[in-house]
C-alpha distance (Angstrom), angle and dihedral (degrees) to the residues before:
residue distance angle dihedral
M1 . . .
E2 3.78 . .
H3 3.79 128.4 .
Q4 3.79 115.2 -134.4
N5 3.84 126.6 169.2
G6 3.80 96.2 -29.2
T7 3.80 94.3 -44.2
F8 3.74 133.0 100.1
K9 3.81 120.1 -138.5
T10 3.75 122.1 -160.2
P11 3.80 123.4 -176.2
N12 3.83 114.3 -80.2
T13 3.79 95.1 4.0
M14 3.76 134.4 95.1
P15 3.82 121.4 -107.4
Q16 3.80 116.1 -82.8
E17 3.79 124.7 -150.0
V18 3.72 117.7 -119.0
Y19 3.77 118.3 -157.7
Q20 3.77 104.5 -167.1
D21 3.80 103.6 160.0
Y22 3.80 103.5 50.9
E23 3.79 93.7 117.9
Q24 3.79 89.7 48.5
D25 3.79 90.8 52.9
Y26 3.80 91.3 55.4
P27 3.85 103.1 27.0
N28 3.82 98.7 156.7
N29 3.77 98.0 46.3
S30 3.75 129.8 83.7
L31 3.78 113.5 -116.8
E32 3.80 92.2 -162.0
Y33 3.82 91.9 115.2
L34 3.80 88.8 69.5
T35 3.81 89.6 71.3
D36 3.81 87.4 73.3
W37 3.79 91.5 61.2
V38 3.83 132.9 70.4
F39 3.79 121.3 -156.1
H40 3.80 124.2 -146.9
F41 3.78 130.7 178.0
N42 3.80 118.7 -148.2
P43 3.81 106.9 -155.2
Y44 3.80 93.4 -167.4
M45 3.80 94.5 56.2
K46 3.82 92.5 30.0
Q47 3.78 88.3 -132.4
W48 3.78 137.9 130.3
A49 3.80 122.4 -137.0
A50 3.78 127.0 -157.9
I51 3.77 107.1 -157.4
P52 3.80 125.1 -168.0
R53 3.81 106.1 -120.7
E54 3.83 92.2 -126.7
T55 3.83 91.3 58.9
Y56 3.82 97.3 39.0
S57 3.81 96.3 112.4
E58 3.83 90.9 48.0
Y59 3.81 89.8 54.9
W60 3.79 91.4 71.7
N61 3.83 92.8 52.4
D62 3.79 101.7 38.9
Y63 3.81 118.5 43.0
K64 3.81 91.5 -176.6
N65 3.81 93.4 55.5
A66 3.80 103.0 149.0
S67 3.79 93.9 -146.2
V68 3.84 92.2 64.9
L69 3.81 117.8 93.3
R70 3.82 116.1 -149.4
S71 3.78 133.7 -166.9
K72 3.78 139.5 153.1
N73 3.81 86.8 -129.7
L74 3.80 122.1 61.3
N75 3.80 90.7 -157.5
T76 3.82 90.1 61.5
L77 3.81 90.3 57.5
L78 3.80 92.7 45.1
D79 3.81 92.2 50.2
L80 3.83 92.2 47.5
L81 3.79 91.4 49.6
H82 3.81 90.3 47.4
R83 3.81 93.2 50.7
A84 3.81 90.4 50.7
K85 3.83 95.6 36.4
G86 3.80 85.6 -127.2
D87 3.82 94.3 -61.8
A88 3.83 109.2 145.5
D89 3.84 93.5 -153.1
V90 3.79 92.3 53.3
I91 3.82 90.2 46.2
E92 3.81 89.3 54.7
H93 3.82 90.5 51.8
I94 3.80 91.4 49.8
I95 3.80 93.3 47.7
N96 3.82 91.1 48.9
G97 3.82 89.8 52.3
E98 3.81 94.3 -110.0
G99 3.80 94.0 117.7
A100 3.80 126.0 -131.8
E101 3.79 116.6 -53.6
């Protein structure tokens, strides 16, 4: 395994992001809300998914599940979840350009 510009490369796989300093970026905030989310990387679409824990089993049967957040960048999902403290309603407001309430 070789480290290169914040990514790890293993033989015969694509580079994976590594976000090592998330707790340092938000030192005074609880990250407990992240326990309600499951993260999955799809190597074919080169896309991360943040899945609410209560809809995790549905994720595997319904790609278009509206509760799943997707991004090519894991940090985008982590920042969105942090801004909304994991609250799905607040996330919807942010995505729709209404800001966090």
